[in-house]
C-alpha positions as CSV (number, residue, x, y, z in Angstrom):
1,X,81.7,6.7,134.5
2,X,78.0,6.5,133.6
3,X,76.7,9.3,131.3
4,X,74.0,11.4,133.0
5,X,70.6,11.0,131.5
6,X,69.3,14.0,129.6
7,X,66.3,15.6,131.4
8,X,63.1,15.6,129.2
9,X,60.5,18.3,129.9
10,X,57.2,19.0,128.3
11,X,56.2,22.6,128.3
12,X,52.4,23.3,128.0
13,X,51.0,26.6,126.9
14,X,47.6,28.0,126.1
15,X,49.1,30.4,123.5
16,X,51.1,29.4,120.5
17,X,54.8,30.4,120.4
18,X,54.3,33.0,117.7
19,X,51.6,34.8,119.7
20,X,52.5,38.0,121.7
21,X,50.9,37.0,125.0
22,X,52.7,37.0,128.3
23,X,52.1,33.3,128.8
24,X,53.6,32.6,125.4
25,X,56.6,34.7,126.2
26,X,57.1,33.0,129.5
27,X,56.9,29.5,128.0
28,X,59.4,30.4,125.3
29,X,61.8,32.1,127.7
30,X,61.6,29.1,130.0
31,X,62.1,26.6,127.2
32,X,65.2,28.4,125.8
33,X,66.7,28.7,129.3
34,X,66.2,25.0,130.0
35,X,67.7,24.1,126.7
36,X,70.9,26.0,127.7
37,X,70.9,23.9,130.8
38,X,71.0,20.7,128.7
39,X,67.3,19.9,128.9
40,X,65.4,18.3,126.0
41,X,62.2,20.3,125.4
42,X,58.9,19.2,124.1
43,X,56.2,21.8,123.5
44,X,52.4,21.6,123.4
45,X,50.2,24.6,122.5
46,X,47.9,25.8,119.7
47,X,49.4,25.4,116.3
48,X,51.5,28.4,115.3
49,X,51.5,30.1,111.9
50,X,55.3,30.3,112.1
51,X,57.3,27.3,113.1
52,X,60.7,29.0,113.0
53,X,61.1,29.2,116.8
54,X,60.3,25.5,117.2
55,X,62.6,24.5,114.4
56,X,65.4,26.8,115.5
57,X,65.6,25.1,118.9
58,X,65.0,21.6,117.7
59,X,61.8,21.3,119.8
60,X,59.4,18.4,119.3
61,X,55.9,19.9,119.0
62,X,52.5,18.3,119.8
63,X,49.5,20.6,119.1
64,X,46.7,21.1,121.6
65,X,44.0,23.8,121.1
66,X,40.3,24.7,121.3
67,X,39.7,22.9,118.0
68,X,40.5,19.5,119.5
69,X,38.1,17.0,120.9
70,X,39.1,17.0,124.6
71,X,38.8,13.3,125.2
72,X,40.9,12.4,122.1
73,X,43.5,15.1,122.8
74,X,44.0,14.0,126.5
75,X,44.6,10.4,125.5
76,X,47.0,11.6,122.8
77,X,48.9,13.7,125.3
78,X,49.1,10.9,127.8
79,X,50.4,8.5,125.2
80,X,53.0,11.1,124.1
81,X,54.2,11.6,127.7
82,X,54.5,7.8,128.2
83,X,56.1,7.0,124.8
84,X,58.7,9.7,125.1
85,X,59.5,9.0,128.8
86,X,59.0,12.6,129.8
87,X,60.6,13.4,133.1
88,X,58.6,16.5,134.0
89,X,55.7,18.6,132.8
90,X,55.6,22.4,133.3
91,X,52.1,23.6,132.4
92,X,51.1,27.2,131.6
93,X,47.3,27.4,131.4
94,X,46.8,24.5,129.0
95,X,43.6,22.8,130.1
96,X,44.2,19.4,128.4
97,X,47.6,19.0,130.0
98,X,46.3,20.0,133.4
99,X,43.5,17.4,133.0
100,X,45.9,14.5,132.8
101,X,48.0,15.5,135.9
102,X,46.4,12.6,138.0
103,X,47.6,9.9,135.6
104,X,51.0,10.9,134.4
105,X,54.0,9.2,135.9
106,X,56.3,12.2,135.8
107,X,56.8,15.3,137.9
108,X,54.1,17.9,137.3
109,X,54.5,21.7,137.8
110,X,51.6,24.1,137.2
111,X,52.4,27.8,136.8
112,X,49.8,30.4,137.7
113,X,50.0,33.6,135.6
114,X,47.1,35.5,137.2
115,X,45.3,35.2,140.5
116,X,41.9,35.6,138.9
117,X,39.8,34.3,136.1
118,X,40.0,30.8,134.7
119,X,43.8,31.2,134.6
120,X,44.0,31.0,138.4
121,X,41.4,28.2,138.7
122,X,43.2,26.1,136.1
123,X,46.6,26.5,137.9
124,X,45.2,24.8,141.0
125,X,43.0,22.2,139.3
126,X,44.0,18.6,140.2
127,X,46.5,20.2,142.7
128,X,46.6,17.0,144.8
129,X,48.3,15.4,141.9
130,X,50.5,18.4,141.1
131,X,54.0,18.5,142.7
132,X,54.2,22.3,142.7
133,X,52.0,25.2,141.9
134,X,54.3,28.1,141.0
135,X,53.2,31.6,142.0
136,X,54.8,34.5,140.2
137,X,54.0,37.2,142.7
138,X,53.6,37.5,146.4
139,X,49.9,38.3,146.2
140,X,49.4,35.2,144.0
141,X,51.2,33.1,146.6
142,X,48.9,34.3,149.4
143,X,45.8,33.9,147.2
144,X,46.6,30.3,146.4
145,X,47.5,29.4,150.0
146,X,44.5,31.2,151.5
147,X,41.7,30.7,149.1
148,X,42.7,27.4,147.6
149,X,44.3,26.0,150.8
150,X,47.5,25.0,149.1
151,X,50.3,24.1,151.6
152,X,53.4,26.4,151.4
153,X,55.7,23.4,150.6
154,X,53.7,22.9,147.3
155,X,52.9,26.5,146.5
156,X,56.3,28.1,145.6
157,X,57.2,31.6,144.7
158,X,59.3,31.9,141.5
159,X,59.5,35.2,139.7
160,X,59.6,35.2,135.9
161,X,62.8,35.7,133.9
162,X,63.9,36.7,130.4
163,X,67.2,36.1,128.6
164,X,69.9,38.7,128.6
165,X,69.9,40.4,125.2
166,X,73.4,41.9,125.7
167,X,72.8,45.6,125.3
168,X,74.5,48.9,126.0
169,X,71.5,51.1,126.3
170,X,72.6,52.8,129.5
171,X,72.9,56.4,128.3
172,X,70.2,58.5,126.7
173,X,71.1,59.3,123.1
174,X,68.3,61.8,122.6
175,X,67.4,65.4,123.3
176,X,64.0,64.2,124.4
177,X,63.4,61.5,126.8
178,X,61.9,58.6,124.8
179,X,59.1,56.8,126.7
180,X,57.5,53.5,125.8
181,X,54.1,52.1,126.7
182,X,53.2,48.6,125.4
183,X,49.7,47.9,126.8
184,X,47.6,48.4,123.7
185,X,44.2,49.6,124.7
186,X,43.4,47.5,127.8
187,X,42.0,48.9,131.0
188,X,43.7,46.2,133.1
189,X,47.0,47.4,131.7
190,X,46.1,51.0,132.6
191,X,45.7,52.3,129.0
192,X,42.9,54.7,130.1
193,X,45.4,56.3,132.5
194,X,47.9,56.8,129.7
195,X,45.2,58.2,127.4
196,X,44.1,60.8,130.0
197,X,47.7,61.8,130.6
198,X,48.1,62.3,126.9
199,X,44.9,64.3,126.4
200,X,44.8,66.4,129.5
201,X,48.5,67.4,130.2
202,X,49.9,68.9,127.0
203,X,52.4,71.1,128.7
204,X,53.8,68.3,130.9
205,X,55.1,66.4,127.8
206,X,57.7,69.1,126.9
207,X,61.0,67.4,126.3
208,X,59.3,64.0,126.5
209,X,58.0,61.8,123.7
210,X,55.7,58.7,124.0
211,X,55.6,55.7,121.7
212,X,52.4,53.6,122.3
213,X,52.6,49.9,121.2
214,X,49.7,47.3,120.9
215,X,46.3,47.4,119.3
216,X,44.5,50.7,119.8
217,X,41.1,51.5,118.3
218,X,41.1,54.1,115.5
219,X,38.8,56.4,117.5
220,X,41.5,56.6,120.2
221,X,44.3,57.2,117.7
222,X,42.2,60.0,116.1
223,X,41.8,61.7,119.4
224,X,45.6,62.1,119.6
225,X,46.3,62.8,115.9
226,X,47.3,66.4,116.4
227,X,49.6,65.7,119.4
228,X,53.2,65.7,118.3
229,X,54.5,64.0,121.5
230,X,52.7,60.7,121.0
231,X,53.1,58.1,118.3
232,X,51.2,54.8,117.8
233,X,52.9,51.7,116.4
234,X,50.2,49.1,116.6
235,X,50.9,45.4,117.3
236,X,54.5,44.4,116.6
237,X,55.8,40.8,116.6
238,X,57.8,40.1,119.8
239,X,61.2,39.8,118.2
240,X,60.9,43.1,116.4
241,X,59.5,44.7,119.6
242,X,62.5,43.5,121.6
243,X,64.9,44.9,119.0
244,X,63.2,48.3,119.4
245,X,63.6,48.5,123.2
246,X,67.1,49.9,122.8
247,X,65.6,53.1,121.4
248,X,64.0,54.1,124.7
249,X,64.8,55.5,128.0
250,X,61.7,54.9,130.1
251,X,59.1,52.1,130.3
252,X,55.6,52.8,131.6
253,X,53.5,50.1,133.3
254,X,50.3,51.6,134.9
255,X,48.7,48.1,135.2
256,X,45.9,47.5,137.7
257,X,46.6,43.8,137.7
258,X,49.6,41.7,136.6
259,X,51.3,38.5,137.6
260,X,55.1,39.0,137.2
261,X,55.1,41.2,134.0
262,X,57.4,39.9,131.3
263,X,57.3,43.3,129.6
264,X,58.7,44.9,132.7
265,X,61.6,42.5,132.9
266,X,62.3,42.8,129.1
267,X,62.5,46.6,129.5
268,X,64.8,46.4,132.5
269,X,67.1,44.0,130.6
270,X,67.6,46.7,128.0
271,X,68.3,49.3,130.7
272,X,65.0,51.2,130.5
273,X,63.9,53.0,133.7
274,X,60.6,51.4,134.8
275,X,57.8,53.6,136.1
276,X,55.2,51.1,137.3
277,X,52.0,51.2,139.4
278,X,51.5,49.8,142.8
279,X,48.6,47.6,141.5
280,X,48.3,43.8,142.0
281,X,51.4,42.1,140.8
282,X,55.1,41.7,141.4
283,X,56.0,45.2,140.3
284,X,56.5,46.4,143.9
285,X,58.9,43.5,144.6
286,X,60.9,43.9,141.3
287,X,61.5,47.6,141.6
288,X,63.3,49.4,144.5
289,X,61.5,52.7,144.0
290,X,63.8,55.6,143.6
291,X,66.9,53.3,143.1
292,X,66.3,51.3,139.9
293,X,62.9,52.7,138.8
294,X,59.8,54.1,140.3
295,X,56.6,52.7,141.8
296,X,53.6,55.1,141.6
297,X,50.2,55.0,143.2
298,X,47.6,53.8,140.8
299,X,45.2,56.3,142.4
300,X,47.4,59.2,141.6
301,X,49.1,57.8,138.5
302,X,49.3,60.8,136.3
303,X,50.6,63.1,139.1
304,X,53.2,60.7,140.2
305,X,54.2,59.6,136.6
306,X,54.8,63.2,135.5
307,X,56.8,63.9,138.6
308,X,59.1,61.0,137.8
309,X,59.4,61.9,134.1
310,X,60.2,65.6,134.9
311,X,62.9,64.5,137.4
312,X,64.5,62.3,134.8
313,X,64.2,64.9,132.0
314,X,65.8,67.6,134.1
315,X,68.6,65.5,135.5
316,X,70.4,63.7,132.8
317,X,72.9,62.1,135.1
318,X,70.1,60.7,137.3
319,X,68.5,59.2,134.2
320,X,71.7,57.5,133.1
321,X,72.4,56.2,136.6
322,X,69.0,54.6,137.1
323,X,69.2,53.0,133.6
324,X,72.4,51.3,134.7
325,X,70.8,50.2,138.0
326,X,67.7,48.9,136.3
327,X,69.9,46.7,134.0
328,X,72.0,45.5,137.0
329,X,68.9,44.6,138.9
330,X,67.8,42.5,136.0
331,X,71.2,40.8,135.6
332,X,71.3,39.9,139.3
333,X,67.8,38.6,139.7
334,X,65.7,38.1,136.6
335,X,67.9,36.5,133.9
336,X,66.0,33.4,132.7
337,X,68.9,31.2,133.7
338,X,67.8,31.7,137.3
339,X,64.3,30.6,136.4
340,X,65.6,27.5,134.6
341,X,67.8,26.5,137.6
342,X,64.9,26.9,140.0
343,X,62.6,24.7,137.9
344,X,65.3,22.0,137.7
345,X,65.6,22.2,141.5
346,X,61.8,21.6,141.8
347,X,61.8,18.8,139.3
348,X,64.5,17.0,141.3
349,X,62.3,17.1,144.4
350,X,58.8,15.7,143.7
351,X,56.0,15.9,146.2
352,X,53.5,13.4,144.8
353,X,53.9,9.7,145.2
354,X,52.6,8.3,141.9
355,X,51.8,4.7,142.8
356,X,48.1,4.5,143.3
357,X,46.8,6.7,140.4
358,X,43.1,7.0,139.8
359,X,41.4,5.0,137.1
360,X,39.1,7.9,136.1
361,X,39.8,11.6,135.5
362,X,37.8,14.6,134.7
363,X,38.9,16.4,131.6
364,X,38.3,20.0,130.9
365,X,37.1,21.9,127.8
366,X,39.3,24.6,126.4
367,X,38.5,27.9,128.1
368,X,36.8,30.6,125.9
369,X,36.0,28.1,123.2
370,X,35.0,29.6,119.9
371,X,31.8,28.3,118.3
372,X,32.3,26.9,114.8
373,X,32.7,29.7,112.3
374,X,32.8,32.4,115.0
375,X,35.6,34.8,115.9
376,X,34.4,35.5,119.4
377,X,33.7,33.2,122.3
378,X,30.1,32.9,123.5
379,X,28.8,35.2,126.2
380,X,28.4,32.2,128.6
381,X,32.0,31.1,127.9
382,X,33.3,34.6,128.5
383,X,31.3,34.9,131.8
384,X,32.7,31.6,133.0
385,X,36.2,32.7,132.1
386,X,35.9,35.9,134.2
387,X,34.3,34.1,137.1
388,X,36.9,31.4,137.1
389,X,34.5,28.6,136.3
390,X,36.2,25.6,134.6
391,X,34.0,23.8,132.0
392,X,34.2,20.0,132.3
393,X,34.0,17.9,129.2
394,X,33.6,14.4,130.6
395,X,35.0,11.8,132.9
396,X,37.3,9.3,131.1
397,X,38.4,5.9,132.1
398,X,42.2,5.5,131.7
């Protein structure tokens, strides 16, 4: 009996694996889930400071970042794919990898992580040579099909997944309800709504405590320094953050715009009750409001959020029951093993016939490139990023 060939997959990411971004978390979760399915993983992203995750999973790493010369890096990546007989590429916002889609001989899957900005534009770049563009929310699927004219057979809807951390956090252990918000100070994440709830509703926090994670400016922290129901924890590395999830009862997500939020799935995997907004994103599809969490109007966030928190605070059995249901919803739908199996299914059914490949390809610059010696991208680069304008480097002859 012939031994089945091991599937080789290159995962591209615009964030290094030791960064705390959602794209980084997605790329890592997908990589680990595919490894458990017997897939050999290769990984390309900016160079991490900490290689422990790469070494732990025996992943072969090829760097690609804003410090590279686009032409040279694209040729290097193309040679890497050919030399290692890569079977499939799954790209997450890496512009160099997306640039070589027309001339690779393997299956190419592009994952969209937002339906705006350069992230959306890059996901559909070279789409005629991409086998599948993965949407991670219903709104994103409609956006790609309507605005970018992708056909439904190529634009597929696959929700994110995270691995099961095996927890028993299904009963509140505290006199107060412990609430978690992990959006830093980012208006897209709804941090201004959290701040107004903290500053203007002192009496509503009775029996409830809030822990706020992520970078928050000192002036905001100082506004809250005399409030005993809110604590700031700053930015915490992802592994440490995940360990701390078992300490909480409720997860707040007042985002105006998301894709399929990894933080929401992580919280539900630990049995936290999600209270999320009805903003753009997969939140409304993930949560059956009133059964395994709550979906609140973004326009009336504070009123609706406090209504849900008060109900959970005053009914301990309801809190425990919804925590169980939140975890069960995760186990049934959003474990990363489902994500891996769906990707393997797509890889086995390519859409692009790779016989007459072009001899010339346009290659892209890295988005939001940092000028030499600078810590912040130029104003032009930032405007292009927000408007979804991809910056071309040159046309190369392959």
